[in-house]
N, C-alpha and C positions, 0 to 999 in steps of 0.2 A: 504495501500501499504506500509505505514512502512516510512522506511528512504530513500531518495533519494537525488539527485542533485540540488539546490534551480533553480527556473524559474525566468524569468524576473517578471512573472505575478504573482510570490508570494510574491514580495517586499511589496507591501501594508499591507499584513497580517502578514510578518514579522516584519515590523513597529509597527503594532498597539500590536502585542505579546511581544514588547519589553516595549510599552507604558503601560501596562498590568499588566505587571511581574515585572518591577522595578519602584511604583508608587513614593517611596522616591527619585529616582535620577530625576525623571522627576520635581517633586517638585522644587528640589534643585535648578533646572536651570530654570523654569519658575513659579513657585510660585502657587500661586492657579487658576491660571487661564488654559483653557483646548490648552493642545500643538497642535499647526498644525503639521501635520504627515510628512508635506514638507522634513523638515530637518534630520528625522528620514532616510526617504524611500530613499535621495541621498545617508546616508553614507551607507544602505546597499547595495543600489543601484552598487555602488565605490565598495564594498566589493567583490559583487558577478562579477563582472571584475576581480577585480585585481586575486582573489582568483578561483575563475572559479570553478574547481572539491573538493574545499577545504572548500564550504560554503554547507551546508545539512541543511534539512529539513524534520520532522516528518508529514506526512502527512494519512489523515483516515478518510473514505467515502466521499473523495471531498474535505477536509477541513484541511489546514495549522494548526499543533496544537503545533509545537516549532520548534528551527532552532539551529544551532551551527555553529559557524565559527572558522576554524582550521589552521590560516597561517601557512604554513612550516618556515617561515623568518619573522618576524615584520621589521625586515631593509627592504624588497625587497617591504612590502606595504607601508610604510613610505614615501620610493623613487616613487612610481609610485601616489600618492597622490600629491608630490609635482611635479615632472617632468612632468607628466598628466596633469597639468594643474586643476587640481581638487580642489585644494586648494583655487585657484585665481576664480575658478566658485563659492564656495561657499558663497566667501566673497562678491561679486558681489551681488547673492542671498539675503544674509543676509542685508545687504545696501539696497536694495531692499525690506528692510521687508516683504522676502518670510518665513523669519523663525520665526519670532514673539520672537526675544531674545533680552535682554538688551545690550547694550555694557559691563555693570559692568559684565552681565553672561557669556559672549566672554570671558571676561579676566579670569576667576572664570575656563573657559573652556580650554584655552590656559597654563592656569598657572599649572591645573592638568596633561595636556601632558607634561609640562615641569618635570613634577615630576616623571610620568612616566617613560619619557626616562631615568632622573636620576637615579631611583632605576633600571630601567633595561638593564642600561650599557654594560652589560655583554653579557647578551642576545642575544641584539640588532647585538653585534660586533660579538659574536662566533656561529650567524643564528640560535637561540632555536626556536625551535616551539613555538605555545602558544594556549592556547583556550582561545581565544580573548574576543568571547561574546556567551551564552548558556542561552537559556529561552525557558520555557515550557507557554502555556497561562495559567493563573490560574483556569480559567474550567476543564482543563485536568491534574492537578498538583497530584501526589501520585498517579499515573499509572505505574512509570515508564521511561517514555518517556523521560527525560531527561536524567537518565543514557542509554537509548538507543544513546541516540546522541552523547553523550561522549563517548563510544563505538566506535560508525564507529568513530569518527572522530578518537580517538586513533590506529585505525585496517588502514585506509586509511593513518595515519602519517607514521605509521611502515611501511607500505607496500611504501612508498615513499624514505624508509630510513630514516627516523628520529630518532634520537636516545634519544633527550630530549626534553620534552612540560613542560613548564611551566602554572599556572593559576594563579589570585588572586581572592579572596575569600573573604567576609566580616566575620571577629572573630565569630561572633554570629550566623553565618548562619549554625548552625549543622547538618540540613536534607543534605543539598549541601555537606561540611564536610565529611561526613558520606557516601556518594556517592563516590566522589575524593578517599576518601582514600579505600574504597572498588576496586578501579579499579588501584591501584598503586600508589598514589601520596601519598608523604610525605613534611611536611612541614617544610621549609627551612628557613624562614625568612619574615618581616614586609617588607610594603609600604604603603603611606599615601598618603591620595587627600586631597580636600577642603571638601568631607565629611566625614573624618577618616580612619582609618586605613584598609589597609587588610591582608590575612594570604597567604604568598607566597607558594605554591605547588609545586613542582616536580613531574614528572616520568619519568623514564627510558624506553624504548621502547625496545633499542635493547641490549645484553649483550654487555659489552666494549671486544675487543680481548685481548687486555691488563689483562685483568683480568683471562681470560681462561686459 
């Protein structure tokens, strides 16, 4: 089937792909313990509602093999998380032990979000779009699925009139940086969280009328 919009029935698969595709990030927050899927599924469920058509998956032979989330504006995502009460619900579930994560790790996550906001202030204010998350199941990596997903996300944003798209990638992730460069992204700076540095990349989807 290829790339299509996410369905609610895909959320467990998407959460599982994230856990398998980013083991270092999962260990950073959960240590050696097997993480419960609830927290990841809740975040992706929120994104599927908040972004609707800007959350895509790649399906093949009935199996979801990858996903990409490309919010048109991150400011709108944050506003929906807070004003829609999602943050409050997540806090209640955490206190009830549903997410299996310690207060220390929660503080680390919140600190990372504050760092993200500090580094992304201009993008939040000007409404730049972002490749927020993209992953391919390790069993299907190396087949160009990630590139297809990002291409589809960029085309979707282009049709929505978006001019500038931002993403962050680890500096040592050369395969991903090569794919992003081939799609028009250029390195413009760095950011940091508790895991280390990120390389910030920007792509321009629409020609600036003032430059023509």
